TORVOKOL-203118 format. One record per residue (C-alpha): y, z, x; residue number from 0. Coordinates in steps of 0.25 Angstrom, whole numbers. Example, Ala and Ser with C-alpha at 12.3 -4.5 7.8 and 13.67 -1.06 7.14 Angstrom:
<sites>
<site <-18, 31, 49>, 0>
<site <-4, 29, 55>, 1>
</sites>
This chain:
<sites>
<site <0, 0, 0>, 0>
<site <14, -4, 6>, 1>
<site <26, 4, 3>, 2>
<site <40, 0, 7>, 3>
<site <47, 9, 17>, 4>
<site <57, 17, 9>, 5>
<site <70, 22, 16>, 6>
<site <69, 36, 21>, 7>
<site <78, 46, 14>, 8>
<site <85, 49, 27>, 9>
<site <89, 34, 28>, 10>
<site <95, 35, 14>, 11>
<site <102, 48, 18>, 12>
<site <108, 42, 31>, 13>
<site <113, 29, 23>, 14>
<site <120, 38, 13>, 15>
<site <126, 46, 23>, 16>
<site <131, 34, 31>, 17>
<site <137, 28, 18>, 18>
<site <144, 40, 14>, 19>
<site <149, 42, 29>, 20>
<site <155, 28, 29>, 21>
<site <162, 30, 16>, 22>
<site <168, 44, 20>, 23>
<site <172, 39, 34>, 24>
<site <178, 27, 28>, 25>
<site <186, 35, 17>, 26>
<site <189, 47, 25>, 27>
<site <189, 43, 40>, 28>
<site <180, 49, 50>, 29>
<site <188, 62, 52>, 30>
<site <189, 65, 37>, 31>
<site <175, 61, 33>, 32>
<site <167, 74, 33>, 33>
<site <152, 75, 35>, 34>
<site <152, 83, 22>, 35>
<site <160, 72, 14>, 36>
<site <150, 62, 19>, 37>
<site <138, 70, 16>, 38>
<site <144, 73, 2>, 39>
<site <146, 58, 0>, 40>
<site <131, 55, 4>, 41>
<site <126, 66, -4>, 42>
<site <119, 74, 7>, 43>
<site <121, 87, 14>, 44>
<site <131, 86, 27>, 45>
<site <120, 91, 36>, 46>
<site <112, 78, 33>, 47>
<site <124, 70, 40>, 48>
<site <122, 78, 53>, 49>
<site <107, 77, 52>, 50>
<site <107, 62, 51>, 51>
<site <120, 58, 59>, 52>
<site <122, 71, 68>, 53>
<site <137, 72, 65>, 54>
<site <149, 65, 58>, 55>
<site <151, 56, 70>, 56>
<site <136, 52, 70>, 57>
<site <138, 49, 55>, 58>
<site <150, 41, 57>, 59>
<site <144, 33, 68>, 60>
<site <132, 30, 59>, 61>
<site <140, 27, 47>, 62>
<site <149, 17, 53>, 63>
<site <143, 3, 53>, 64>
<site <151, -8, 57>, 65>
<site <148, -23, 60>, 66>
<site <158, -30, 68>, 67>
<site <153, -43, 62>, 68>
<site <157, -51, 75>, 69>
<site <156, -66, 74>, 70>
<site <147, -74, 83>, 71>
<site <156, -78, 94>, 72>
<site <148, -91, 95>, 73>
<site <154, -95, 82>, 74>
<site <168, -94, 87>, 75>
<site <175, -103, 96>, 76>
<site <175, -97, 110>, 77>
<site <190, -97, 112>, 78>
<site <192, -89, 99>, 79>
<site <182, -78, 102>, 80>
<site <193, -67, 105>, 81>
<site <202, -71, 93>, 82>
<site <191, -71, 83>, 83>
<site <185, -58, 89>, 84>
<site <199, -51, 87>, 85>
<site <200, -57, 73>, 86>
<site <186, -52, 69>, 87>
<site <188, -38, 74>, 88>
<site <201, -36, 67>, 89>
<site <195, -41, 54>, 90>
<site <183, -31, 56>, 91>
<site <193, -19, 60>, 92>
<site <201, -22, 48>, 93>
<site <190, -25, 37>, 94>
<site <182, -13, 40>, 95>
<site <188, 1, 43>, 96>
<site <174, 6, 48>, 97>
<site <177, 1, 62>, 98>
<site <191, 7, 62>, 99>
<site <185, 21, 58>, 100>
<site <174, 19, 69>, 101>
<site <185, 16, 79>, 102>
<site <193, 28, 75>, 103>
<site <181, 38, 76>, 104>
<site <176, 31, 88>, 105>
<site <188, 35, 97>, 106>
<site <184, 49, 96>, 107>
<site <170, 50, 91>, 108>
<site <158, 46, 100>, 109>
<site <148, 42, 89>, 110>
<site <159, 33, 83>, 111>
<site <162, 27, 97>, 112>
<site <147, 25, 99>, 113>
<site <146, 17, 86>, 114>
<site <158, 9, 90>, 115>
<site <151, 6, 103>, 116>
<site <139, 2, 96>, 117>
<site <146, -7, 86>, 118>
<site <153, -15, 97>, 119>
<site <141, -15, 107>, 120>
<site <131, -19, 97>, 121>
<site <140, -29, 89>, 122>
<site <150, -34, 100>, 123>
<site <142, -36, 112>, 124>
<site <133, -47, 107>, 125>
<site <145, -55, 102>, 126>
<site <152, -54, 115>, 127>
<site <139, -58, 122>, 128>
<site <139, -71, 113>, 129>
<site <154, -74, 117>, 130>
<site <154, -70, 132>, 131>
<site <151, -80, 143>, 132>
<site <137, -80, 148>, 133>
<site <134, -69, 158>, 134>
<site <147, -61, 154>, 135>
<site <148, -46, 153>, 136>
<site <146, -45, 138>, 137>
<site <146, -30, 137>, 138>
<site <159, -29, 145>, 139>
<site <166, -40, 136>, 140>
<site <161, -33, 123>, 141>
<site <167, -20, 128>, 142>
<site <180, -27, 131>, 143>
<site <180, -34, 117>, 144>
<site <177, -20, 111>, 145>
<site <188, -14, 119>, 146>
<site <198, -24, 113>, 147>
<site <193, -24, 99>, 148>
<site <192, -9, 98>, 149>
<site <206, -7, 105>, 150>
<site <212, -17, 95>, 151>
<site <206, -9, 84>, 152>
<site <210, 5, 89>, 153>
<site <224, 1, 91>, 154>
<site <226, -7, 78>, 155>
<site <217, 1, 68>, 156>
<site <216, 15, 73>, 157>
<site <228, 18, 82>, 158>
<site <236, 8, 74>, 159>
<site <244, 5, 87>, 160>
<site <257, -2, 81>, 161>
<site <257, -15, 90>, 162>
<site <242, -18, 88>, 163>
<site <242, -13, 73>, 164>
<site <254, -22, 70>, 165>
<site <248, -34, 76>, 166>
<site <243, -45, 67>, 167>
<site <229, -50, 68>, 168>
<site <234, -63, 74>, 169>
<site <241, -55, 85>, 170>
<site <229, -47, 88>, 171>
<site <220, -59, 89>, 172>
<site <230, -66, 98>, 173>
<site <231, -53, 108>, 174>
<site <217, -48, 108>, 175>
<site <209, -61, 105>, 176>
<site <211, -67, 119>, 177>
<site <206, -54, 125>, 178>
<site <194, -54, 117>, 179>
<site <192, -69, 121>, 180>
<site <192, -65, 135>, 181>
<site <182, -54, 134>, 182>
<site <173, -63, 126>, 183>
<site <174, -76, 134>, 184>
<site <180, -75, 147>, 185>
<site <172, -75, 160>, 186>
<site <168, -62, 166>, 187>
<site <176, -56, 177>, 188>
<site <171, -53, 190>, 189>
</sites>
């Protein structure tokens, strides 16, 4: 007799906690969202959050799912890679505040910083590998791309540094695009 595998109760509980956490973090922000409020929204005892995720920070890192949805660079004219990358990242940062929240928390919280590193390593590295010249230092290039994208996001959306926050998308593309273009396609130094 064959039986289909049923999801374990703990899997359903974890999923309910993550869903409640995403809602609370989005509505209240990281600092104001409490373990008690998240537990209440999930219909569980607060101790279950600690049992499954270790801490509020661990829960935040587990709850934040973000796909960069990077385009395949082979489908973009090679001389437009940098500009298109800036446009893409601006759209992702503006369309989904999850990454902004993760950046805010990641500046001071190791679990969130680890989550950011994972997102950028897992999703950005393969794209840079496809765009970079053969034999290039892909990891170094991906790190430099991330430094520009995260720096742009930090100054524009988190710190709201007036000159950067006031720039139009076209101005940001014109300034940052050539830098990303160089990171993606220029020959390696040395």
